[in-house]
C-alpha positions in Angstrom: -20.9 -17.2 -51.7 -23.3 -14.4 -50.8 -24.9 -16.6 -48.1 -21.6 -17.2 -46.5 -20.9 -13.5 -46.4 -24.3 -12.9 -44.8 -23.5 -15.5 -42.1 -20.0 -14.3 -41.5 -20.7 -10.6 -41.2 -22.9 -10.8 -38.1 -20.3 -13.1 -36.5 -17.6 -10.5 -37.3 -19.7 -7.8 -35.7 -20.3 -9.9 -32.6 -16.6 -10.6 -32.3 -15.7 -7.0 -32.7 -18.2 -5.9 -30.0 -16.8 -8.6 -27.6 -13.2 -7.6 -28.2 -14.1 -3.9 -27.7 -16.0 -4.7 -24.5 -13.0 -6.7 -23.1 -10.6 -3.9 -23.8 -13.0 -1.4 -22.2 -13.4 -3.6 -19.1 -9.6 -4.0 -18.8 -9.3 -0.2 -19.0 -11.6 0.2 -16.0 -9.4 -2.0 -13.8 -7.2 0.5 -12.0 -3.7 -0.5 -10.9 -2.9 0.1 -7.2 0.7 -0.5 -6.2 1.2 -1.1 -2.5 4.8 -0.5 -1.5 5.7 -1.4 2.1 7.4 -3.8 4.5 6.4 -7.2 6.0 3.0 -6.0 7.1 2.2 -5.2 3.5 3.8 -8.4 2.4 1.7 -10.4 4.8 4.1 -11.8 7.3 2.6 -14.0 10.1 -0.7 -14.3 8.1 0.5 -16.5 5.2 0.5 -13.6 2.8 -3.1 -12.7 3.6 -2.3 -9.0 4.1 -4.5 -6.0 3.6 -3.4 -6.0 0.0 -4.6 -9.6 -0.5 -7.9 -8.8 1.3 -8.5 -5.7 -0.9 -7.8 -7.6 -4.1 -10.4 -10.2 -3.0 -13.0 -7.7 -2.1 -12.6 -5.3 -5.0 -12.2 -7.2 -8.3 -12.3 -4.0 -10.4 -8.9 -3.0 -9.0 -5.6 -4.6 -9.6 -3.9 -4.5 -6.2 -0.2 -5.2 -6.6 1.8 -6.3 -3.5 5.2 -4.7 -3.5 5.9 -5.4 0.2 9.3 -6.7 1.4 10.1 -8.1 4.9 12.4 -5.7 6.8 12.1 -2.8 4.4 12.7 0.7 5.8 12.2 4.1 4.3 16.0 4.2 4.0 15.6 1.5 1.3 13.9 4.2 -0.8 15.9 3.3 -3.9 13.8 0.1 -4.2 10.9 2.1 -5.3 12.6 2.6 -8.6 12.3 -1.1 -9.4 8.6 -1.0 -8.4 8.1 1.9 -10.8 9.9 0.1 -13.6 7.7 -3.0 -13.1 4.4 -1.1 -12.8 4.3 1.7 -15.4 1.2 3.8 -15.6 0.0 2.8 -12.1 -3.2 4.7 -11.1 -2.3 4.6 -7.4 0.9 4.3 -5.3 0.3 3.5 -1.6 3.4 3.7 0.6 3.3 2.2 4.1 6.8 2.4 5.7 8.5 3.7 8.8 8.1 1.2 11.7 11.4 -0.6 10.8 13.3 2.6 10.8 12.1 3.4 14.3 13.7 0.6 16.4 14.6 2.4 19.6 13.5 5.5 17.7 14.5 9.1 18.1 13.6 12.4 16.5 16.5 12.2 14.0 15.1 8.8 12.7 11.6 10.3 12.4 12.9 13.2 10.3 14.8 10.8 8.1 11.6 8.9 7.4 9.9 12.1 6.3 12.8 13.0 4.0 12.9 9.5 2.5 9.1 9.6 2.0 9.4 13.0 0.3 12.1 11.6 -2.0 9.9 8.6 -3.0 7.0 10.9 -3.8 9.2 12.9 -6.1 10.3 9.8 -8.0 6.7 8.6 -8.4 5.7 12.0 -9.8 8.7 12.1 -12.1 7.7 8.6 -13.5 4.1 9.6 -14.0 2.6 12.8 -12.7 -1.0 11.4 -13.0 -0.4 8.7 -10.4 -2.3 9.3 -7.2 0.0 8.9 -4.2 -1.2 8.0 -0.7 1.0 7.9 2.4 0.0 5.4 5.0 1.3 6.1 8.5 2.1 2.7 10.1 0.0 1.1 12.7 1.1 1.2 16.3 2.8 -1.7 18.1 1.7 -3.5 21.2 4.4 -3.6 23.9 2.4 -5.8 26.2 2.4 -8.7 23.6 5.7 -8.0 22.0 7.7 -11.1 21.4 11.1 -11.7 22.8 12.6 -11.6 19.4 11.1 -8.2 18.6 12.1 -6.9 22.0 15.7 -7.9 21.1 15.4 -6.0 17.8 14.5 -2.9 20.0 10.9 -2.4 19.1 10.2 -0.5 22.4 8.5 2.5 24.0 10.8 4.8 21.9 9.3 3.2 18.8 5.8 3.9 20.0 6.6 7.6 20.8 8.2 8.0 17.4 5.3 6.4 15.5 3.0 9.0 17.0 5.4 11.8 15.9 5.7 10.2 12.5 2.0 10.2 12.0 1.9 13.9 12.5 4.8 14.6 10.2 3.5 12.3 7.5 0.2 14.2 7.6 2.0 17.5 7.3 4.1 16.2 4.4 0.9 14.9 2.6 -0.6 18.4 2.9 2.6 20.1 1.6 2.8 17.7 -1.4 -0.9 17.5 -2.0 -1.0 13.7 -1.7 -3.4 11.4 0.1 -2.9 10.4 3.7 -4.3 7.6 5.8 -3.4 7.3 9.5 -3.2 3.6 10.6 -1.8 4.5 14.0 -4.9 3.5 15.9 -6.5 1.3 13.3 -5.4 -2.1 14.6 -6.9 -3.2 17.9 -4.4 -4.1 20.6 -5.5 -7.7 20.6 -5.1 -8.1 16.9 -1.3 -8.4 16.8 0.5 -11.8 16.4 3.8 -10.8 18.0 3.2 -7.2 19.1 4.4 -5.9 15.7 2.6 -7.8 12.9 -1.2 -7.7 12.7 -3.1 -10.9 12.6 -5.8 -11.5 10.0 -8.3 -9.4 11.9 -5.8 -6.6 12.2 -5.0 -6.9 8.5 -8.8 -6.6 7.7 -8.9 -3.4 9.8 -6.1 -2.0 7.7 -7.8 -3.0 4.5 -11.1 -1.4 5.6 -9.3 1.9 6.6 -7.5 2.0 3.2 -10.6 1.3 1.2 -12.6 4.0 3.2 -10.3 6.7 1.9 -9.9 5.3 -1.6 -13.7 5.1 -1.9 -14.0 8.8 -1.1 -11.4 9.5 -3.9 -13.5 7.5 -6.3 
């Protein structure tokens, strides 16, 4: 009987150490929710978006893809479901705006900023410890823009408004004390599939830019 206890006790200690270590390691895996549109979702690249690439490159983070094709900042209410599904997220990255700016104007730019501000307030209300980063969208390439996207009115007005949006998002980030990453000039002109969506090389450029800022924060 005593010999059994002698054998079982070390096994119990080893099991306890293993269980504790597993819990500790899981605790180190920070949750990063990436809320965006089709570029975040991975359209035109079989889902291999910047979120997918970051999740492959940095296994100690749990990158969660909350992108949806066609999403605008005016679809801001959808962030409530993302918050519900991802309680206690360490980071919330928001990359939205280009779909709002088809044939863009100043009024649409201002609406994007207001909608972004609203989303920030909802994230903070859900968990004030969550770190928020605004990602200003990458530019578009008018020279390689597909006929379909031209028909949707992604045009010169969109480009002009994306430049204005970058500046205003940056100002908002400073006012609200959140992170900011400009992706406006991140994707090389040749790295677009259809003038709007980055190809895999373009997605890698976005992933690298995002990680560069996150690494500083760490």
